C-alpha positions in Angstrom: 64.4 122.2 191.1 66.8 119.3 189.7 66.9 119.2 185.8 68.5 116.2 183.9 71.8 117.1 182.0 71.7 115.1 178.9 75.5 115.4 178.2 76.5 114.3 181.9 79.2 111.9 181.8 78.8 109.3 183.1 75.2 109.1 181.9 74.3 106.5 184.7 76.0 106.1 187.9 74.9 103.1 190.3 76.8 102.7 193.7 75.9 99.7 196.0 72.3 99.9 194.8 69.7 97.5 196.1 66.1 97.5 194.8 63.2 95.7 196.4 59.4 95.0 195.7 57.2 95.9 198.7 55.7 93.2 200.8 52.2 92.3 199.9 49.3 90.0 200.6 51.0 88.7 203.7 54.4 88.0 201.9 57.8 89.5 202.5 59.4 92.3 200.5 61.3 90.9 197.5 64.9 92.2 197.1 65.7 92.2 193.3 69.0 93.9 193.2 71.6 93.6 195.8 74.7 95.8 196.3 75.2 96.7 192.5 77.7 99.2 191.3 78.5 100.2 187.7 78.6 103.4 185.4 77.4 103.8 181.8 79.5 106.6 180.3 78.3 109.1 177.7 77.7 107.5 174.4 78.6 104.0 175.8 76.3 100.8 175.0 76.3 98.4 177.9 74.3 95.0 178.1 72.7 93.5 181.0 72.7 89.8 180.8 71.4 87.1 183.2 69.0 84.2 183.5 65.2 85.1 184.0 64.7 86.5 187.7 68.1 87.9 187.9 66.9 91.3 188.2 67.7 92.7 184.7 64.2 94.1 183.9 63.9 95.6 187.3 67.0 97.5 187.1 66.2 98.6 183.6 62.9 99.8 184.6 64.2 101.7 187.6 67.1 103.5 185.7 64.6 104.4 183.0 62.6 106.3 185.8 59.6 103.8 185.2 59.8 102.0 188.4 56.5 103.6 189.5 54.6 102.9 186.4 53.0 99.8 187.5 49.4 100.2 188.6 49.6 98.0 191.7 51.7 99.3 194.7 53.4 95.6 194.9 54.9 96.0 191.5 56.4 99.3 192.4 60.2 99.3 192.7 61.7 100.8 195.9 65.5 101.9 196.2 66.3 100.3 199.6 70.1 100.9 199.6 73.0 102.6 198.0 72.4 105.3 195.3 71.8 105.9 191.5 71.7 108.9 189.5 70.7 109.3 185.7 71.9 112.3 183.8 73.1 113.9 187.1 69.5 113.4 188.7 69.4 111.3 191.9 66.9 108.6 191.6 66.1 108.5 195.4 62.7 109.9 196.1 62.4 111.2 192.6 59.1 113.3 192.6 56.5 113.2 189.9 57.7 116.4 188.3 61.3 115.5 188.1 60.4 111.9 187.0 58.4 113.6 184.1 61.7 115.8 183.2 63.7 112.8 183.2 61.6 110.5 181.3 61.7 113.0 178.5 65.2 112.5 178.0 65.2 108.7 178.6 63.7 106.4 176.0 62.3 103.2 177.3 61.3 100.1 175.6 59.6 97.5 177.9 59.7 93.8 177.3 57.1 92.8 174.7 56.6 96.4 174.1 55.1 95.7 170.5 52.2 93.8 172.3 51.2 96.8 174.4 50.7 99.4 171.5 47.4 101.3 172.0 45.1 99.5 169.6 43.0 102.6 168.8 45.8 104.4 167.3 47.3 103.9 163.9 51.1 103.8 163.4 51.4 107.3 162.4 49.6 108.5 165.6 51.4 106.1 167.8 54.8 107.5 166.7 53.6 111.2 167.1 52.1 110.5 170.5 55.3 110.9 172.6 56.0 114.2 170.9 52.2 115.6 170.9 52.1 114.8 174.7 55.0 117.1 175.5 54.9 119.9 173.0 52.2 121.9 171.3 54.7 123.4 169.0 57.2 121.2 166.8 58.2 121.0 163.2 56.0 118.5 161.7 58.0 118.1 158.5 61.1 117.6 160.3 59.5 114.9 162.5 57.9 113.4 159.4 61.4 113.1 157.6 62.9 111.4 160.6 59.9 108.9 161.0 60.3 108.2 157.1 64.1 107.6 157.5 63.6 105.2 160.6 60.7 103.3 158.7 63.1 102.8 155.8 65.9 101.4 158.2 63.7 98.9 159.4 62.2 98.1 156.2 58.6 99.1 156.8 56.7 101.0 153.9 55.3 104.3 154.8 51.8 102.9 153.9 52.1 101.2 157.4 51.5 104.5 159.2 47.9 104.1 158.3 47.5 100.9 159.8 46.6 99.7 163.2 48.6 97.4 165.5 46.2 94.4 164.7 46.9 94.7 161.1 50.7 94.3 161.8 52.7 91.0 162.4 54.2 90.6 165.8 57.6 91.6 164.3 56.3 94.8 162.6 54.8 95.9 166.0 58.0 95.3 167.8 59.8 97.5 165.1 57.2 100.4 165.5 57.8 100.1 169.3 61.4 100.5 168.9 61.0 103.6 166.7 58.5 105.0 169.2 61.2 104.7 171.9 63.4 107.0 169.9 60.8 109.7 169.0 61.8 112.3 171.7 65.5 111.9 170.8 66.5 110.4 174.2 70.0 110.8 175.6 69.7 107.4 177.2 67.8 104.5 175.6 66.9 101.6 177.9 65.9 98.7 176.1 64.4 95.3 177.3 64.9 92.5 174.5 64.5 95.1 171.5 64.5 92.1 168.8 62.0 89.9 170.9 59.5 88.3 168.4 61.3 89.7 165.4 62.5 86.9 162.9 66.2 86.4 162.1 66.1 88.3 158.8 64.6 91.5 160.3 66.6 91.6 163.7 69.6 93.3 162.0 67.3 96.0 160.8 66.7 96.9 164.4 70.4 96.8 165.2 70.9 99.1 162.1 68.4 101.6 163.7 70.0 101.7 167.0 73.5 102.1 165.3 72.0 105.0 163.2 70.5 106.7 166.3 73.6 106.4 168.3 75.9 107.6 165.5 73.5 110.5 165.1 73.0 111.6 168.7 75.9 109.8 170.8 73.2 108.5 173.0 74.1 106.1 175.8 72.3 102.7 175.7 71.5 100.0 178.5 70.3 96.9 176.6 68.8 93.7 177.6 69.3 91.1 174.7 69.9 87.5 174.2 70.4 88.3 170.4 74.1 87.7 169.9 74.3 89.6 166.6 72.8 92.8 168.5 75.5 92.3 171.3 78.3 92.0 169.1 77.4 94.8 166.8 76.6 97.4 169.5 77.8 96.7 172.8 81.2 97.6 174.5 80.7 96.6 178.0 78.8 93.4 179.5 77.2 93.4 183.1 76.1 89.7 184.1 73.7 89.4 186.9 72.7 86.4 188.8 70.1 86.5 191.5 70.3 90.4 191.6 74.0 90.6 192.1 76.9 91.2 189.8 79.0 88.4 188.8 80.9 89.4 185.8 81.8 92.4 183.9 83.9 93.5 181.1 84.4 94.0 177.3 82.0 91.8 175.5 84.8 89.6 173.8 86.9 89.4 176.7 84.3 88.4 179.2 83.0 85.6 177.0 86.4 84.5 176.0 88.0 84.4 179.5 85.0 84.0 181.7 86.2 82.9 185.0 82.8 82.3 186.5 81.0 79.0 185.6 77.7 80.8 185.1 79.2 83.4 182.7 80.8 80.6 180.8 77.3 78.8 180.4 75.6 81.9 179.5 78.2 82.6 176.8 77.8 79.2 175.5 73.8 79.4 175.4 73.9 82.8 173.6 76.1 81.3 170.7 74.3 78.2 170.6 70.8 79.9 170.4 72.2 82.8 168.1 69.8 82.3 165.3 67.6 79.3 165.8 64.5 81.1 167.6 61.5 80.7 165.6 59.7 84.1 165.5 56.6 85.1 163.8 56.9 87.8 161.3 
């Protein structure tokens, strides 16, 4: 039976990968990713960029082993060509047991994660839930210290651990969701817009948390973000998608400075123009 190898290098390997959503309601199958190849080395931070509908979130969900999480069959992601492996585990026909093993080592932050926190649990229980679900025996003191340190990095007082999601601002809920994604010490973090809904003053705190986590664990990260501050602080390599295909790739500074594809140039300009003018409720 396959087991993930957290120290595998590369951490993620994708070769000529094509992903699709099944046909439903008389419609045709939809191909979201076509012929994609890249690697994420151990300890590397890679950004996925592209316009809405380019396939970024589909790819992120698939590589985080959450492609079958959707309730409806039509929203489940199918590997229809090529291959992919995460921590040396092949993603093709990944059974339930192997998926559970892989998700123990893969942190996943979905888009709008802060909005989907379980409303009946307070922040403390929300943060403990991933550990409690997987382990009966764990060092509560050590976990408590780590939670306190992460809460401090994102500037949330410990009193917030007693509060429920409805008592928090949108930005605070998002910060809780980011901490929650790190609770199992993942060797790979896949994060879809980690600073979404967080105001400009608090976005750097999430960047600091991810930086702290990476320095502590040498985790690999695959980030989707339009936050230029986050990209410049964390990312080594950028992969640019358009309509499911790779159209640009390289060092973050090089690709934006010497973009030879018109769309990549437009994307770089848009990122810089919108760097800090989003209005977010805190």
